[in-house]
Every structure is written in structure tokens, then in C-alpha cells.
C-alpha positions as CSV (number, residue, x, y, z in Angstrom):
1,X,-31.2,5.7,13.8
2,X,-28.0,3.6,13.9
3,X,-24.7,5.0,12.6
4,X,-23.8,3.4,9.2
5,X,-20.8,1.1,9.2
6,X,-19.3,2.6,6.0
7,X,-20.0,5.9,4.3
8,X,-18.4,7.2,1.1
9,X,-17.9,11.0,1.1
10,X,-16.3,13.8,-0.9
11,X,-14.9,17.0,0.5
12,X,-13.8,20.0,-1.6
13,X,-11.7,22.9,-0.3
14,X,-10.3,26.0,-1.9
15,X,-6.7,26.3,-0.6
16,X,-5.0,29.4,0.9
17,X,-1.4,30.5,1.1
18,X,0.6,29.3,4.1
19,X,4.3,29.0,4.8
20,X,3.8,27.2,8.1
21,X,2.1,23.9,8.9
22,X,-0.8,24.8,11.1
23,X,-2.8,21.8,12.4
24,X,-5.4,23.4,14.6
25,X,-9.0,22.6,13.6
26,X,-10.4,25.7,11.9
27,X,-7.2,27.2,10.6
28,X,-6.8,27.7,6.9
29,X,-4.6,24.7,6.0
30,X,-7.1,22.3,7.8
31,X,-9.0,20.2,5.3
32,X,-10.3,17.1,7.1
33,X,-10.3,15.4,10.5
34,X,-11.4,11.7,10.9
35,X,-14.3,11.8,13.4
36,X,-14.0,10.0,16.8
37,X,-14.7,6.3,16.4
38,X,-14.1,6.4,12.7
39,X,-11.1,5.4,10.5
40,X,-11.1,7.0,7.0
41,X,-9.5,5.7,3.8
42,X,-8.7,8.5,1.4
43,X,-9.3,7.0,-2.1
44,X,-8.4,10.0,-4.2
45,X,-6.9,13.4,-3.6
46,X,-6.8,15.8,-6.6
47,X,-5.7,19.4,-6.8
48,X,-7.0,21.6,-9.7
49,X,-5.3,24.9,-10.6
50,X,-8.1,27.4,-11.2
51,X,-6.0,30.5,-11.1
52,X,-7.1,33.0,-13.7
53,X,-3.5,33.9,-14.6
54,X,-1.2,31.6,-16.5
55,X,1.1,30.4,-13.8
56,X,2.1,27.3,-11.9
57,X,1.1,27.1,-8.2
58,X,2.7,24.8,-5.6
59,X,0.8,22.7,-3.1
60,X,1.8,20.9,0.1
61,X,-0.3,18.0,1.3
62,X,0.2,16.8,4.9
63,X,-1.1,13.9,7.1
64,X,-1.0,14.9,10.8
65,X,-1.1,12.4,13.7
66,X,-2.8,14.5,16.4
67,X,-1.8,12.1,19.2
68,X,1.9,12.4,18.5
69,X,1.8,15.8,16.7
70,X,3.8,14.3,13.9
71,X,3.2,15.9,10.5
72,X,4.1,13.9,7.4
73,X,4.4,15.8,4.2
74,X,3.1,13.6,1.4
75,X,4.0,16.2,-1.2
76,X,5.9,19.4,-0.7
77,X,5.6,22.4,-3.0
78,X,4.3,20.2,-5.7
79,X,3.8,22.2,-8.9
80,X,0.3,22.2,-10.5
81,X,0.4,23.7,-14.0
82,X,-2.1,26.4,-15.1
83,X,-5.5,25.1,-16.1
84,X,-4.5,21.6,-15.1
85,X,-5.1,19.1,-12.3
86,X,-3.0,16.5,-10.5
87,X,-3.4,13.7,-8.1
88,X,-1.4,14.2,-4.9
89,X,-1.7,10.6,-3.7
90,X,-0.3,7.6,-5.6
91,X,-2.3,5.1,-3.4
92,X,-4.7,5.1,-0.6
93,X,-4.2,6.9,2.7
94,X,-5.4,5.7,6.1
95,X,-6.5,8.5,8.5
96,X,-7.1,7.2,12.0
97,X,-9.7,8.7,14.3
98,X,-9.0,12.4,15.1
99,X,-6.0,12.6,12.7
100,X,-6.0,15.3,10.1
101,X,-5.3,16.2,6.5
102,X,-3.8,19.7,5.9
103,X,-3.0,21.4,2.6
104,X,-1.9,24.8,1.4
105,X,-0.6,26.7,-1.6
106,X,2.9,28.3,-2.1
107,X,4.0,31.6,-3.6
108,X,6.7,31.0,-6.1
109,X,8.1,34.5,-6.4
110,X,7.4,35.7,-2.8
111,X,5.0,38.4,-3.7
112,X,2.0,37.0,-5.8
113,X,-1.0,36.0,-3.8
114,X,-2.0,32.4,-4.5
115,X,-5.1,32.3,-2.3
116,X,-8.0,30.6,-4.1
117,X,-5.7,29.4,-6.9
118,X,-6.0,25.7,-6.1
119,X,-9.0,23.5,-5.2
120,X,-8.5,20.2,-3.4
121,X,-11.0,17.4,-3.8
122,X,-10.9,14.4,-1.5
123,X,-12.9,11.2,-1.9
124,X,-12.9,8.9,1.1
125,X,-14.6,6.1,2.9
126,X,-15.4,6.6,6.6
127,X,-15.6,3.2,8.4
128,X,-16.9,2.8,11.9
129,X,-14.3,1.4,14.3
130,X,-15.6,-1.7,15.9
């Protein structure tokens, strides 16, 4: 069966605490990697605060160019209010083949655990390079 030219997809990830920008496939901040031979267009990126306590949690959302190892923070420690959701992109984001999207939460007071407090949902189009 032939590989489709364009495929719409959605990825959901519960985010974990991190104070460093890891970019290695399989580490906690890793969210998505554009497959070889594919360019992706992220159409929507939304973060929901599902923390059971009434607190604001910060999120950092990063685009990583794997070839150059350059990480670009698109939002840094962006506050998501309790029981709320927010878009972390104001437009579309091109993710070239093998490049990555990373995201993680932040502890505001240095002691509270924010693992599993935020859920990121990405909607994107994978387009076969041609």
C-alpha cells in the first residue's frame, strides 16, 4: 500500500516536570518528531490544566532543529490557570523531517510536584516530502 501524501493526526501527552531542555527521543519532554521524508504543519497546540488543586502551572513549549541542535522556545514558563486551557501557538508551526517538539511543566514554588498537571494536545498535518 502506498504512503498517503497528506495525513491529519492528533497527539496528546501528559507533561512532566523538567528544568532542563532534553531533546533525546524517549525522554520526558519529548512530544513529537516529524518522521523521515515528512514535513509536518502543527495546526493547533493546546495545553489544559487538569491539576486537582487550585493552582497555576507553567509550561515551556520548544521546537528543536535536530540537525543544528538549536532549540527555540516558543513559550517559556507560560502560566495556565487552574481548570483552564490555553493555546501555545498563535499560528502554524512547520516541523521539518526529524525535527522535534518538546514541552514540560514548571514548579512555581520549587517544591510542589507538577507532574501530570498539564495535558498538551497537538493537531497536525503530515505531508510527504516529494
